[in-house]
mmCIF file of the N, C-alpha and C atoms, coordinates in Angstrom:
data_MODEL
# 
_entry.id   MODEL 
# 
loop_
_atom_site.group_PDB 
_atom_site.id 
_atom_site.type_symbol 
_atom_site.label_atom_id 
_atom_site.label_alt_id 
_atom_site.label_comp_id 
_atom_site.label_asym_id 
_atom_site.label_entity_id 
_atom_site.label_seq_id 
_atom_site.pdbx_PDB_ins_code 
_atom_site.Cartn_x 
_atom_site.Cartn_y 
_atom_site.Cartn_z 
_atom_site.occupancy 
_atom_site.B_iso_or_equiv 
_atom_site.pdbx_formal_charge 
_atom_site.auth_seq_id 
_atom_site.auth_comp_id 
_atom_site.auth_asym_id 
_atom_site.auth_atom_id 
_atom_site.pdbx_PDB_model_num 
ATOM 1   N N  . UNK A 1 1  ? 112.680 117.000 98.081  1.00 0.00 ? 1  UNK A N  1 
ATOM 2   C CA . UNK A 1 1  ? 111.518 115.859 98.420  1.00 0.00 ? 1  UNK A CA 1 
ATOM 3   C C  . UNK A 1 1  ? 112.103 114.749 97.875  1.00 0.00 ? 1  UNK A C  1 
ATOM 4   N N  . UNK A 1 2  ? 112.364 113.821 98.411  1.00 0.00 ? 2  UNK A N  1 
ATOM 5   C CA . UNK A 1 2  ? 112.367 112.089 98.391  1.00 0.00 ? 2  UNK A CA 1 
ATOM 6   C C  . UNK A 1 2  ? 110.624 111.906 97.848  1.00 0.00 ? 2  UNK A C  1 
ATOM 7   N N  . UNK A 1 3  ? 111.198 111.037 96.850  1.00 0.00 ? 3  UNK A N  1 
ATOM 8   C CA . UNK A 1 3  ? 109.682 110.303 96.203  1.00 0.00 ? 3  UNK A CA 1 
ATOM 9   C C  . UNK A 1 3  ? 109.069 109.846 96.913  1.00 0.00 ? 3  UNK A C  1 
ATOM 10  N N  . UNK A 1 4  ? 109.726 109.205 97.891  1.00 0.00 ? 4  UNK A N  1 
ATOM 11  C CA . UNK A 1 4  ? 108.936 108.202 99.071  1.00 0.00 ? 4  UNK A CA 1 
ATOM 12  C C  . UNK A 1 4  ? 108.009 109.082 99.741  1.00 0.00 ? 4  UNK A C  1 
ATOM 13  N N  . UNK A 1 5  ? 108.884 110.365 100.408 1.00 0.00 ? 5  UNK A N  1 
ATOM 14  C CA . UNK A 1 5  ? 108.044 111.602 100.951 1.00 0.00 ? 5  UNK A CA 1 
ATOM 15  C C  . UNK A 1 5  ? 106.966 112.079 100.741 1.00 0.00 ? 5  UNK A C  1 
ATOM 16  N N  . UNK A 1 6  ? 107.105 111.898 99.255  1.00 0.00 ? 6  UNK A N  1 
ATOM 17  C CA . UNK A 1 6  ? 106.044 112.594 98.610  1.00 0.00 ? 6  UNK A CA 1 
ATOM 18  C C  . UNK A 1 6  ? 105.302 112.111 98.239  1.00 0.00 ? 6  UNK A C  1 
ATOM 19  N N  . UNK A 1 7  ? 105.163 110.579 98.418  1.00 0.00 ? 7  UNK A N  1 
ATOM 20  C CA . UNK A 1 7  ? 104.274 109.855 97.866  1.00 0.00 ? 7  UNK A CA 1 
ATOM 21  C C  . UNK A 1 7  ? 103.135 109.880 99.339  1.00 0.00 ? 7  UNK A C  1 
ATOM 22  N N  . UNK A 1 8  ? 103.675 109.094 100.861 1.00 0.00 ? 8  UNK A N  1 
ATOM 23  C CA . UNK A 1 8  ? 103.850 109.894 102.251 1.00 0.00 ? 8  UNK A CA 1 
ATOM 24  C C  . UNK A 1 8  ? 102.699 110.915 102.364 1.00 0.00 ? 8  UNK A C  1 
ATOM 25  N N  . UNK A 1 9  ? 103.307 111.887 101.753 1.00 0.00 ? 9  UNK A N  1 
ATOM 26  C CA . UNK A 1 9  ? 102.599 113.315 101.789 1.00 0.00 ? 9  UNK A CA 1 
ATOM 27  C C  . UNK A 1 9  ? 101.419 113.376 101.559 1.00 0.00 ? 9  UNK A C  1 
ATOM 28  N N  . UNK A 1 10 ? 101.303 112.624 99.576  1.00 0.00 ? 10 UNK A N  1 
ATOM 29  C CA . UNK A 1 10 ? 100.261 112.789 99.178  1.00 0.00 ? 10 UNK A CA 1 
ATOM 30  C C  . UNK A 1 10 ? 98.912  111.442 100.265 1.00 0.00 ? 10 UNK A C  1 
ATOM 31  N N  . UNK A 1 11 ? 99.770  110.763 100.245 1.00 0.00 ? 11 UNK A N  1 
ATOM 32  C CA . UNK A 1 11 ? 98.626  109.822 101.028 1.00 0.00 ? 11 UNK A CA 1 
ATOM 33  C C  . UNK A 1 11 ? 97.832  110.145 102.433 1.00 0.00 ? 11 UNK A C  1 
ATOM 34  N N  . UNK A 1 12 ? 98.628  111.408 103.038 1.00 0.00 ? 12 UNK A N  1 
ATOM 35  C CA . UNK A 1 12 ? 97.965  111.936 104.453 1.00 0.00 ? 12 UNK A CA 1 
ATOM 36  C C  . UNK A 1 12 ? 97.057  112.611 104.099 1.00 0.00 ? 12 UNK A C  1 
ATOM 37  N N  . UNK A 1 13 ? 97.409  113.492 102.924 1.00 0.00 ? 13 UNK A N  1 
ATOM 38  C CA . UNK A 1 13 ? 96.581  114.706 102.682 1.00 0.00 ? 13 UNK A CA 1 
ATOM 39  C C  . UNK A 1 13 ? 95.454  113.775 101.920 1.00 0.00 ? 13 UNK A C  1 
ATOM 40  N N  . UNK A 1 14 ? 95.153  112.691 100.813 1.00 0.00 ? 14 UNK A N  1 
ATOM 41  C CA . UNK A 1 14 ? 94.231  111.718 101.016 1.00 0.00 ? 14 UNK A CA 1 
ATOM 42  C C  . UNK A 1 14 ? 93.058  111.859 101.625 1.00 0.00 ? 14 UNK A C  1 
ATOM 43  N N  . UNK A 1 15 ? 93.910  110.799 102.518 1.00 0.00 ? 15 UNK A N  1 
ATOM 44  C CA . UNK A 1 15 ? 93.180  110.288 103.792 1.00 0.00 ? 15 UNK A CA 1 
ATOM 45  C C  . UNK A 1 15 ? 92.380  111.397 104.788 1.00 0.00 ? 15 UNK A C  1 
ATOM 46  N N  . UNK A 1 16 ? 93.104  112.449 104.579 1.00 0.00 ? 16 UNK A N  1 
ATOM 47  C CA . UNK A 1 16 ? 92.552  113.361 105.741 1.00 0.00 ? 16 UNK A CA 1 
ATOM 48  C C  . UNK A 1 16 ? 93.255  113.193 107.213 1.00 0.00 ? 16 UNK A C  1 
ATOM 49  N N  . UNK A 1 17 ? 93.672  112.391 107.580 1.00 0.00 ? 17 UNK A N  1 
ATOM 50  C CA . UNK A 1 17 ? 94.103  112.190 109.098 1.00 0.00 ? 17 UNK A CA 1 
ATOM 51  C C  . UNK A 1 17 ? 95.000  113.435 109.375 1.00 0.00 ? 17 UNK A C  1 
ATOM 52  N N  . UNK A 1 18 ? 94.667  113.597 110.594 1.00 0.00 ? 18 UNK A N  1 
ATOM 53  C CA . UNK A 1 18 ? 95.250  114.831 111.514 1.00 0.00 ? 18 UNK A CA 1 
ATOM 54  C C  . UNK A 1 18 ? 96.443  113.839 112.554 1.00 0.00 ? 18 UNK A C  1 
ATOM 55  N N  . UNK A 1 19 ? 97.846  113.838 112.027 1.00 0.00 ? 19 UNK A N  1 
ATOM 56  C CA . UNK A 1 19 ? 98.663  113.415 112.724 1.00 0.00 ? 19 UNK A CA 1 
ATOM 57  C C  . UNK A 1 19 ? 99.342  114.057 113.780 1.00 0.00 ? 19 UNK A C  1 
ATOM 58  N N  . UNK A 1 20 ? 98.985  114.313 114.938 1.00 0.00 ? 20 UNK A N  1 
ATOM 59  C CA . UNK A 1 20 ? 99.180  114.995 116.178 1.00 0.00 ? 20 UNK A CA 1 
ATOM 60  C C  . UNK A 1 20 ? 100.717 115.190 116.911 1.00 0.00 ? 20 UNK A C  1 
ATOM 61  N N  . UNK A 1 21 ? 101.318 116.227 116.948 1.00 0.00 ? 21 UNK A N  1 
ATOM 62  C CA . UNK A 1 21 ? 102.410 116.096 117.534 1.00 0.00 ? 21 UNK A CA 1 
ATOM 63  C C  . UNK A 1 21 ? 102.455 116.347 119.111 1.00 0.00 ? 21 UNK A C  1 
ATOM 64  N N  . UNK A 1 22 ? 103.098 115.516 119.160 1.00 0.00 ? 22 UNK A N  1 
ATOM 65  C CA . UNK A 1 22 ? 103.818 114.823 120.638 1.00 0.00 ? 22 UNK A CA 1 
ATOM 66  C C  . UNK A 1 22 ? 105.241 114.566 120.692 1.00 0.00 ? 22 UNK A C  1 
ATOM 67  N N  . UNK A 1 23 ? 105.982 114.496 122.100 1.00 0.00 ? 23 UNK A N  1 
ATOM 68  C CA . UNK A 1 23 ? 107.249 113.656 121.893 1.00 0.00 ? 23 UNK A CA 1 
ATOM 69  C C  . UNK A 1 23 ? 107.241 112.826 123.158 1.00 0.00 ? 23 UNK A C  1 
ATOM 70  N N  . UNK A 1 24 ? 108.463 112.116 123.554 1.00 0.00 ? 24 UNK A N  1 
ATOM 71  C CA . UNK A 1 24 ? 108.811 111.227 124.683 1.00 0.00 ? 24 UNK A CA 1 
ATOM 72  C C  . UNK A 1 24 ? 108.259 112.383 125.911 1.00 0.00 ? 24 UNK A C  1 
ATOM 73  N N  . UNK A 1 25 ? 107.849 111.658 126.481 1.00 0.00 ? 25 UNK A N  1 
ATOM 74  C CA . UNK A 1 25 ? 107.411 112.623 128.317 1.00 0.00 ? 25 UNK A CA 1 
ATOM 75  C C  . UNK A 1 25 ? 106.433 113.294 128.344 1.00 0.00 ? 25 UNK A C  1 
ATOM 76  N N  . UNK A 1 26 ? 106.054 112.960 127.051 1.00 0.00 ? 26 UNK A N  1 
ATOM 77  C CA . UNK A 1 26 ? 104.170 114.216 127.456 1.00 0.00 ? 26 UNK A CA 1 
ATOM 78  C C  . UNK A 1 26 ? 102.983 112.956 128.235 1.00 0.00 ? 26 UNK A C  1 
ATOM 79  N N  . UNK A 1 27 ? 102.632 113.015 128.395 1.00 0.00 ? 27 UNK A N  1 
ATOM 80  C CA . UNK A 1 27 ? 101.198 112.898 129.580 1.00 0.00 ? 27 UNK A CA 1 
ATOM 81  C C  . UNK A 1 27 ? 100.185 112.641 127.906 1.00 0.00 ? 27 UNK A C  1 
ATOM 82  N N  . UNK A 1 28 ? 99.673  111.350 127.581 1.00 0.00 ? 28 UNK A N  1 
ATOM 83  C CA . UNK A 1 28 ? 98.653  111.514 126.391 1.00 0.00 ? 28 UNK A CA 1 
ATOM 84  C C  . UNK A 1 28 ? 97.425  110.517 126.893 1.00 0.00 ? 28 UNK A C  1 
ATOM 85  N N  . UNK A 1 29 ? 96.612  110.628 125.832 1.00 0.00 ? 29 UNK A N  1 
ATOM 86  C CA . UNK A 1 29 ? 95.165  110.130 126.603 1.00 0.00 ? 29 UNK A CA 1 
ATOM 87  C C  . UNK A 1 29 ? 95.183  108.985 125.219 1.00 0.00 ? 29 UNK A C  1 
ATOM 88  N N  . UNK A 1 30 ? 95.117  107.494 125.266 1.00 0.00 ? 30 UNK A N  1 
ATOM 89  C CA . UNK A 1 30 ? 94.622  107.055 123.966 1.00 0.00 ? 30 UNK A CA 1 
ATOM 90  C C  . UNK A 1 30 ? 93.341  106.182 123.697 1.00 0.00 ? 30 UNK A C  1 
ATOM 91  N N  . UNK A 1 31 ? 92.701  106.149 122.946 1.00 0.00 ? 31 UNK A N  1 
ATOM 92  C CA . UNK A 1 31 ? 91.275  105.817 123.215 1.00 0.00 ? 31 UNK A CA 1 
ATOM 93  C C  . UNK A 1 31 ? 91.712  104.104 122.115 1.00 0.00 ? 31 UNK A C  1 
ATOM 94  N N  . UNK A 1 32 ? 91.585  103.078 122.908 1.00 0.00 ? 32 UNK A N  1 
ATOM 95  C CA . UNK A 1 32 ? 91.743  101.689 122.316 1.00 0.00 ? 32 UNK A CA 1 
ATOM 96  C C  . UNK A 1 32 ? 90.020  100.847 121.926 1.00 0.00 ? 32 UNK A C  1 
ATOM 97  N N  . UNK A 1 33 ? 90.320  100.652 121.020 1.00 0.00 ? 33 UNK A N  1 
ATOM 98  C CA . UNK A 1 33 ? 88.878  99.273  120.555 1.00 0.00 ? 33 UNK A CA 1 
ATOM 99  C C  . UNK A 1 33 ? 89.202  98.002  121.208 1.00 0.00 ? 33 UNK A C  1 
ATOM 100 N N  . UNK A 1 34 ? 88.237  97.778  122.350 1.00 0.00 ? 34 UNK A N  1 
ATOM 101 C CA . UNK A 1 34 ? 88.303  96.464  123.139 1.00 0.00 ? 34 UNK A CA 1 
ATOM 102 C C  . UNK A 1 34 ? 87.161  95.632  122.608 1.00 0.00 ? 34 UNK A C  1 
ATOM 103 N N  . UNK A 1 35 ? 86.571  94.672  121.549 1.00 0.00 ? 35 UNK A N  1 
ATOM 104 C CA . UNK A 1 35 ? 86.471  93.439  121.258 1.00 0.00 ? 35 UNK A CA 1 
ATOM 105 C C  . UNK A 1 35 ? 85.865  92.763  122.116 1.00 0.00 ? 35 UNK A C  1 
ATOM 106 N N  . UNK A 1 36 ? 84.771  92.390  122.551 1.00 0.00 ? 36 UNK A N  1 
ATOM 107 C CA . UNK A 1 36 ? 84.063  91.321  123.652 1.00 0.00 ? 36 UNK A CA 1 
ATOM 108 C C  . UNK A 1 36 ? 83.273  90.713  122.927 1.00 0.00 ? 36 UNK A C  1 
ATOM 109 N N  . UNK A 1 37 ? 83.719  88.903  122.075 1.00 0.00 ? 37 UNK A N  1 
ATOM 110 C CA . UNK A 1 37 ? 82.409  89.194  121.841 1.00 0.00 ? 37 UNK A CA 1 
ATOM 111 C C  . UNK A 1 37 ? 81.781  89.718  120.394 1.00 0.00 ? 37 UNK A C  1 
ATOM 112 N N  . UNK A 1 38 ? 80.550  89.916  121.026 1.00 0.00 ? 38 UNK A N  1 
ATOM 113 C CA . UNK A 1 38 ? 79.658  90.444  119.698 1.00 0.00 ? 38 UNK A CA 1 
ATOM 114 C C  . UNK A 1 38 ? 79.838  92.113  120.092 1.00 0.00 ? 38 UNK A C  1 
ATOM 115 N N  . UNK A 1 39 ? 80.031  92.703  121.166 1.00 0.00 ? 39 UNK A N  1 
ATOM 116 C CA . UNK A 1 39 ? 80.553  93.874  121.500 1.00 0.00 ? 39 UNK A CA 1 
ATOM 117 C C  . UNK A 1 39 ? 81.586  94.797  121.242 1.00 0.00 ? 39 UNK A C  1 
ATOM 118 N N  . UNK A 1 40 ? 81.393  95.706  120.958 1.00 0.00 ? 40 UNK A N  1 
ATOM 119 C CA . UNK A 1 40 ? 82.753  96.356  121.369 1.00 0.00 ? 40 UNK A CA 1 
ATOM 120 C C  . UNK A 1 40 ? 82.770  98.081  121.517 1.00 0.00 ? 40 UNK A C  1 
ATOM 121 N N  . UNK A 1 41 ? 83.864  97.958  122.314 1.00 0.00 ? 41 UNK A N  1 
ATOM 122 C CA . UNK A 1 41 ? 83.592  98.888  123.323 1.00 0.00 ? 41 UNK A CA 1 
ATOM 123 C C  . UNK A 1 41 ? 85.057  100.094 122.858 1.00 0.00 ? 41 UNK A C  1 
ATOM 124 N N  . UNK A 1 42 ? 84.860  101.620 123.369 1.00 0.00 ? 42 UNK A N  1 
ATOM 125 C CA . UNK A 1 42 ? 86.115  101.993 123.653 1.00 0.00 ? 42 UNK A CA 1 
ATOM 126 C C  . UNK A 1 42 ? 86.447  102.413 124.581 1.00 0.00 ? 42 UNK A C  1 
ATOM 127 N N  . UNK A 1 43 ? 87.950  102.190 125.016 1.00 0.00 ? 43 UNK A N  1 
ATOM 128 C CA . UNK A 1 43 ? 88.213  102.193 126.450 1.00 0.00 ? 43 UNK A CA 1 
ATOM 129 C C  . UNK A 1 43 ? 89.818  103.711 126.459 1.00 0.00 ? 43 UNK A C  1 
ATOM 130 N N  . UNK A 1 44 ? 89.618  103.975 127.421 1.00 0.00 ? 44 UNK A N  1 
ATOM 131 C CA . UNK A 1 44 ? 90.637  105.368 127.146 1.00 0.00 ? 44 UNK A CA 1 
ATOM 132 C C  . UNK A 1 44 ? 91.776  105.044 128.580 1.00 0.00 ? 44 UNK A C  1 
ATOM 133 N N  . UNK A 1 45 ? 92.817  104.810 127.979 1.00 0.00 ? 45 UNK A N  1 
ATOM 134 C CA . UNK A 1 45 ? 94.212  104.710 128.264 1.00 0.00 ? 45 UNK A CA 1 
ATOM 135 C C  . UNK A 1 45 ? 95.134  105.784 128.598 1.00 0.00 ? 45 UNK A C  1 
ATOM 136 N N  . UNK A 1 46 ? 95.599  106.129 130.035 1.00 0.00 ? 46 UNK A N  1 
ATOM 137 C CA . UNK A 1 46 ? 96.516  107.140 130.275 1.00 0.00 ? 46 UNK A CA 1 
ATOM 138 C C  . UNK A 1 46 ? 97.685  106.548 130.298 1.00 0.00 ? 46 UNK A C  1 
ATOM 139 N N  . UNK A 1 47 ? 98.926  107.782 129.637 1.00 0.00 ? 47 UNK A N  1 
ATOM 140 C CA . UNK A 1 47 ? 100.198 107.421 130.163 1.00 0.00 ? 47 UNK A CA 1 
ATOM 141 C C  . UNK A 1 47 ? 101.220 108.275 129.702 1.00 0.00 ? 47 UNK A C  1 
ATOM 142 N N  . UNK A 1 48 ? 102.056 107.875 129.358 1.00 0.00 ? 48 UNK A N  1 
ATOM 143 C CA . UNK A 1 48 ? 103.581 108.754 129.468 1.00 0.00 ? 48 UNK A CA 1 
ATOM 144 C C  . UNK A 1 48 ? 104.503 108.455 128.351 1.00 0.00 ? 48 UNK A C  1 
ATOM 145 N N  . UNK A 1 49 ? 104.378 108.650 127.064 1.00 0.00 ? 49 UNK A N  1 
ATOM 146 C CA . UNK A 1 49 ? 105.192 108.178 126.031 1.00 0.00 ? 49 UNK A CA 1 
ATOM 147 C C  . UNK A 1 49 ? 106.655 108.313 126.349 1.00 0.00 ? 49 UNK A C  1 
ATOM 148 N N  . UNK A 1 50 ? 106.769 106.868 125.755 1.00 0.00 ? 50 UNK A N  1 
ATOM 149 C CA . UNK A 1 50 ? 108.457 106.898 126.826 1.00 0.00 ? 50 UNK A CA 1 
ATOM 150 C C  . UNK A 1 50 ? 109.212 106.526 125.350 1.00 0.00 ? 50 UNK A C  1 
ATOM 151 N N  . UNK A 1 51 ? 108.733 106.174 124.358 1.00 0.00 ? 51 UNK A N  1 
ATOM 152 C CA . UNK A 1 51 ? 109.554 106.189 122.660 1.00 0.00 ? 51 UNK A CA 1 
ATOM 153 C C  . UNK A 1 51 ? 108.660 106.807 121.534 1.00 0.00 ? 51 UNK A C  1 
ATOM 154 N N  . UNK A 1 52 ? 109.417 106.886 120.450 1.00 0.00 ? 52 UNK A N  1 
ATOM 155 C CA . UNK A 1 52 ? 108.404 107.162 119.118 1.00 0.00 ? 52 UNK A CA 1 
ATOM 156 C C  . UNK A 1 52 ? 108.901 107.052 118.177 1.00 0.00 ? 52 UNK A C  1 
ATOM 157 N N  . UNK A 1 53 ? 108.432 106.395 117.104 1.00 0.00 ? 53 UNK A N  1 
ATOM 158 C CA . UNK A 1 53 ? 109.494 105.889 115.604 1.00 0.00 ? 53 UNK A CA 1 
ATOM 159 C C  . UNK A 1 53 ? 108.626 106.669 114.895 1.00 0.00 ? 53 UNK A C  1 
ATOM 160 N N  . UNK A 1 54 ? 108.986 107.512 113.949 1.00 0.00 ? 54 UNK A N  1 
ATOM 161 C CA . UNK A 1 54 ? 108.283 108.691 112.898 1.00 0.00 ? 54 UNK A CA 1 
ATOM 162 C C  . UNK A 1 54 ? 108.912 108.014 111.301 1.00 0.00 ? 54 UNK A C  1 
ATOM 163 N N  . UNK A 1 55 ? 107.490 107.277 111.031 1.00 0.00 ? 55 UNK A N  1 
ATOM 164 C CA . UNK A 1 55 ? 107.618 106.569 109.662 1.00 0.00 ? 55 UNK A CA 1 
ATOM 165 C C  . UNK A 1 55 ? 106.490 107.302 108.717 1.00 0.00 ? 55 UNK A C  1 
ATOM 166 N N  . UNK A 1 56 ? 106.437 108.440 108.902 1.00 0.00 ? 56 UNK A N  1 
ATOM 167 C CA . UNK A 1 56 ? 105.629 108.596 108.262 1.00 0.00 ? 56 UNK A CA 1 
ATOM 168 C C  . UNK A 1 56 ? 103.679 108.113 108.793 1.00 0.00 ? 56 UNK A C  1 
ATOM 169 N N  . UNK A 1 57 ? 103.372 107.240 107.911 1.00 0.00 ? 57 UNK A N  1 
ATOM 170 C CA . UNK A 1 57 ? 102.123 106.496 108.435 1.00 0.00 ? 57 UNK A CA 1 
ATOM 171 C C  . UNK A 1 57 ? 101.939 105.084 109.104 1.00 0.00 ? 57 UNK A C  1 
ATOM 172 N N  . UNK A 1 58 ? 103.465 104.690 108.758 1.00 0.00 ? 58 UNK A N  1 
ATOM 173 C CA . UNK A 1 58 ? 103.668 103.983 109.504 1.00 0.00 ? 58 UNK A CA 1 
ATOM 174 C C  . UNK A 1 58 ? 104.311 104.345 110.833 1.00 0.00 ? 58 UNK A C  1 
ATOM 175 N N  . UNK A 1 59 ? 104.184 105.192 111.327 1.00 0.00 ? 59 UNK A N  1 
ATOM 176 C CA . UNK A 1 59 ? 104.908 105.833 112.643 1.00 0.00 ? 59 UNK A CA 1 
ATOM 177 C C  . UNK A 1 59 ? 104.419 105.056 113.846 1.00 0.00 ? 59 UNK A C  1 
ATOM 178 N N  . UNK A 1 60 ? 104.840 104.624 114.998 1.00 0.00 ? 60 UNK A N  1 
ATOM 179 C CA . UNK A 1 60 ? 104.522 104.591 116.153 1.00 0.00 ? 60 UNK A CA 1 
ATOM 180 C C  . UNK A 1 60 ? 104.705 104.642 117.036 1.00 0.00 ? 60 UNK A C  1 
ATOM 181 N N  . UNK A 1 61 ? 104.550 104.710 118.227 1.00 0.00 ? 61 UNK A N  1 
ATOM 182 C CA . UNK A 1 61 ? 104.436 105.071 119.265 1.00 0.00 ? 61 UNK A CA 1 
ATOM 183 C C  . UNK A 1 61 ? 104.569 103.816 121.067 1.00 0.00 ? 61 UNK A C  1 
ATOM 184 N N  . UNK A 1 62 ? 105.617 103.984 122.004 1.00 0.00 ? 62 UNK A N  1 
ATOM 185 C CA . UNK A 1 62 ? 105.021 103.164 122.821 1.00 0.00 ? 62 UNK A CA 1 
ATOM 186 C C  . UNK A 1 62 ? 105.031 104.698 124.239 1.00 0.00 ? 62 UNK A C  1 
ATOM 187 N N  . UNK A 1 63 ? 103.720 104.069 125.235 1.00 0.00 ? 63 UNK A N  1 
ATOM 188 C CA . UNK A 1 63 ? 103.541 104.429 126.052 1.00 0.00 ? 63 UNK A CA 1 
ATOM 189 C C  . UNK A 1 63 ? 103.245 103.610 127.553 1.00 0.00 ? 63 UNK A C  1 
ATOM 190 N N  . UNK A 1 64 ? 103.743 104.032 128.338 1.00 0.00 ? 64 UNK A N  1 
ATOM 191 C CA . UNK A 1 64 ? 103.663 103.268 129.655 1.00 0.00 ? 64 UNK A CA 1 
ATOM 192 C C  . UNK A 1 64 ? 102.114 103.917 130.594 1.00 0.00 ? 64 UNK A C  1 
ATOM 193 N N  . UNK A 1 65 ? 101.686 102.936 131.424 1.00 0.00 ? 65 UNK A N  1 
ATOM 194 C CA . UNK A 1 65 ? 100.477 103.258 131.908 1.00 0.00 ? 65 UNK A CA 1 
ATOM 195 C C  . UNK A 1 65 ? 100.936 104.071 132.966 1.00 0.00 ? 65 UNK A C  1 
ATOM 196 N N  . UNK A 1 66 ? 99.986  104.937 133.584 1.00 0.00 ? 66 UNK A N  1 
ATOM 197 C CA . UNK A 1 66 ? 99.856  105.295 134.626 1.00 0.00 ? 66 UNK A CA 1 
ATOM 198 C C  . UNK A 1 66 ? 98.162  105.027 135.219 1.00 0.00 ? 66 UNK A C  1 
ATOM 199 N N  . UNK A 1 67 ? 98.766  104.000 136.769 1.00 0.00 ? 67 UNK A N  1 
ATOM 200 C CA . UNK A 1 67 ? 97.800  103.703 137.418 1.00 0.00 ? 67 UNK A CA 1 
ATOM 201 C C  . UNK A 1 67 ? 96.874  104.369 137.960 1.00 0.00 ? 67 UNK A C  1 
# 
């Protein structure tokens, strides 16, 4: 195992974050924090995953909204 991969695994374990498994083509619901002035609310966003870049804790994905 590479040193960087080992450090990322330790960081994930330390933070206690669970990274769910999903792939392009899956339908997902993403909760987004929306700040309006002093108010803060959570808005659900449903869509299809069109791409995913795996970079450990710095992973990201693109979702196309389903209307």
